Each structure stands twice: as C-alpha cells, then as structure tokens.
N, C-alpha and C positions, 0 to 999 in steps of 0.2 A: 480195503479197496486195492485192487491190483494195479500197479503201475506198468508192469511189463508181463506179457505172456508170450512165450516162445513155443510154438506148436509144430512138431514133426519137421524140424529145420534140417535141411540137406544142402550141402555145398560140395560141388564136384569141380575139379580142375582137370579137364580132359579125362584121363584114366584114373585119376586119384580121387578117392572119396574122402575129402577132408573132414566133413561133418556128416554124421549119419543119424537121422531121426532124433534130434536133440529136443528135449522138452523140459521146460522149467518156468517158473513165474516168480515175480518179486512184488511184495506188498509195499504200500506206502511206508516210508521211513525204515525200510529193511535194508541191511547191508548183506548182499548175496555174493558169495565168492565162487568163481569158476576156476578151478585149479587142476593142473595135470602136468605131465612131463613135456619137454620141448617137442613140438610137432604134433601135439595131441588135438589141436583144433580150437584151443581156447581163444587165441587172438583173432582167428577167423570169425568165431561167434561174436566177439566184441565188435568187430568191424561191421558185421551185418546188422547188429542191433543199432549201431551208430549211423546206419544208412550209407556207409562208405562202400561196402560190397553188397551186391545183389544175391539173394539166395537162389539155389537151383530149384528147390521145392520147399514147401512149408509156409507157415504164416507167423508174423510177429505183430502183436498188438501193444501199443503204448498208450496208456490212458484210454483203452477200449477202441483205439483207432488203428486200422490195419496200415502198416507202413507202406504197403504196396500201392495204396491209393492216396496216401496223405503225407508223403515223405517231406514235402516242403513245410507243412504245418507242424509236423512232428519234430523237425529239426529246431523249431523254436522252443521246444520243451525239454530237449535233451542236450547233453554236452559230453565231450569225449576228450580224455587226456591220454595220448599214447605214450609208451615208455620212452620213445626217442624224441619227444617234443622239445623244441628249443624256443628261445626268445630273442628279440632284436637287441643285440649286445650293446649297440651304440646309443640306445635310448636309456633314460633313467627309468626306475621302476614305476614312478608315478605316470610318466608320459606313455609308457608301454600299456599300463592298465587303462588309461584314458583313450588310447588308440583302439584297444580291443573293445571297450565299451561302445565306441562309435561304430564298430563293425556289427555289434549285436543289435543296435537300434538307432534310428534316426531321431528319436525323441530326446530332446535335450535334458528334460527332467529325469527321464529314465537313465540316461547316460551318467548323470550325477549320482543317482541312486546306486547304480551298478558299481561305479568307481568307489564310492564311500564304503560299500559292503566289501569289495575286493581288498581295499586297504585295511579293513578290520580283520579279514580272514587271514591275510598273509602275515600280519603282525611284524612287518619290517620297519615300521616307524620312520625315523629320520633317514634310514638307509634307502628309502624310496626316492630320495633326491639324487642318489648316486647311480652312475651308469651300471647297467646289468653286467657288463664285462668285468666288473670288480667284485661281483657276487660269488659266494661259494656255491657248490652244487646244491647244498641244502636250501640256501636262500632262493636260488633260481627255481627250485622245485616248489617252494612255498608260493612264489609269485605265479607260477604256472597253474597251481591248484586254485589259487584265488581267481585267476582269469577264467578258469573252467567253470567255476560255480558262481561267478558274479551276477549272472542273470537269475539265480535261484531256480535252476532247471528242476523239473519233476524227477528226472532220471539222470544221474552222473555216472559215466563209464570210465573207470580208472584202470589202466594197464600198468602194473608194477609201479605204484605211486611213490614208493620209498627206495627203489632200487639204487644201490650204491651210496646211500646216505649214512652218516654216522648215527649213533644210537639216539642222541638228543634230538636231531632234526627229524629222524624217523618217528620218534614218539610224539613230537609236536604235530606232525602231519596226521598221524593216526588219530590223535585226540581231536583234531579239526574235523576229520571225516566222521568220527562218532558224534560230535556236536551237531553237524549238519544233518545227520540221519535223525537225531533226536528231535530236530526241528521240523522233520517231515520229508526231507529229501531221500529218495531211494538211490541206492548205490549198487552198481554192478562192478565187481572188483576182480582183478586177477593179480596173483603174486606167487613167486616161488618161495616166499618166506612163510613157512607153516606156522611159526609162532605169531606172526602178524595176522595171518588168516584166523587163527584161533582166538586172538584178542579182539579182532574187529567184527567178525561175521556172525550174523544171526543164524544163517544157514550156508552150507557149503555143498557144491556139486563137484564131484571128481570126474574128470573127462580123460579118456585114454583112447587113442586110435579113432578119434572122432565120435565116440559114444560116451554118453553119461553112464558111469558105472555105479554111482551111489549119490544120494542126496539126503541131507539131514543136518541137524544142528551139530556143532563140533562134538558135543557130548554123546549124541546118538551114534555118530560115526565111530567114535572111540569104543563105545560099548558094543556095537555090532561086530567090530573087528578085533575085540579083545586087545585093544591098544592103549598105551599110556598117553600118547599124544598124536597129533594129526600127521606128524612125519612118519610114524609107523603105519598109519592108515594109508598114507600116500604111497609108501613103498609096496605095501601089500597089494594095492590096486594097480599100481603102475607096472608091476612085474608080470 
C-alpha cells in the first residue's frame, strides 16, 4: 500500500525553479531517503509534503488523498521534524510531551496514550523529570523525535534527524527510526550522512538542481554507478 505519491511536483520562487517535475512514492513501512547537495531542493520537497509550502504544480497523495483538497485531514496522519526544531527549555521532558499530546488531540485517553508511547520512544527514563535546558543535544533530539511520532502518524518526515549528534545518540535514534518503520510507519528522510542513509533506507532518491537524478535501493545505486558506497554515488551525481 502506498503511503505517499508525489507526481510531477514543481516549486518556483519567482525566477528560480527550486523543484522540477519530481516523482516518487513511498510504501507503508518504507524508509525513503531524499538526498542531495545544499540547495538541491530536498528541504523544499519535504516542506511541501508536510503541507508547510504549497506547490506551484503537481500533485501529492497521502493515503490516496490529495493534499490540495484534504490538507487539514492529512495533517492528522503525518508529522514533520525539521533540522532546526527546538523544545521549551524551561519545561521538564515529561511536561513537554504532555503539552504536545494536548496539541495533537483533545481526547484525554488519547493524550495519555500518546504520552506513554512518547516516553517509551525517547528512552530518557528518570531524566524526563529534569528541565530540558539540562539535556544534551542528543537527549533533546530523542525527545523531539518522540514528540514527532507520539501520535503514530502514517508518514513521518525527518530532516537531518541526527545532525550534530555523537555516535551513540545517532545510533540510538537510527535504531528507533528502523523500529518504527518495522511496525508500519512510513518515513521520508533527508540527511547529509551517507552512511546513515545506507544503513536506514530501503530506497534512496538523489536530487540535484531540483531534479531527481536516480532512485533505487542503496545496492542498486552502487551497482549502477560502479561505486563502493553511497558517498561515491552522491559525488558522481552531484558534480
């Protein structure tokens, strides 16, 4: 079952063609990575799928519903974590997640369900009683990821989910993302870390100058480009 279909997506900023006829789809439980150099258009695509930006042309379907006509309903089934996201530093972790659960739903029983799931996902244990301003960057990112997925969205959009984190925290977040996908959540992911992309992704789309240059599994892309790893593929396509 397709969670996301992007068809002939175009985004123009006055004279700049940021996204040019982009096409891809994501199946249920699939981790799909969109990668490319800075300014390639990947963050624009993520924001359009997240209903933050409106496309110039093209269509996007989430769970077979066109976002142009169903954006409010669709927002209930997707979630987006931008690279620059932050949390309220004067709240403790528990109260922050409780506050976010109340934003997601007015239903008290669902709020408790979302809170319990988020506390499990973040894995912060007793540190949830501490103020977020005492957290490391890795702990904060785990909290933000938990907030993003607490409602168990059909599609989660993650922009640089482990940027700037140490190896241990990055690995823990990657394993959480894999676990969520194994449980049926679809993930649209962007990252500059090609090792991360290769480890996480079922399929990868390489975008440059607003156009998709190649789509395939990590192994398919390496074979097609006679490359030993995705970094080599990335460089070949980006140049």
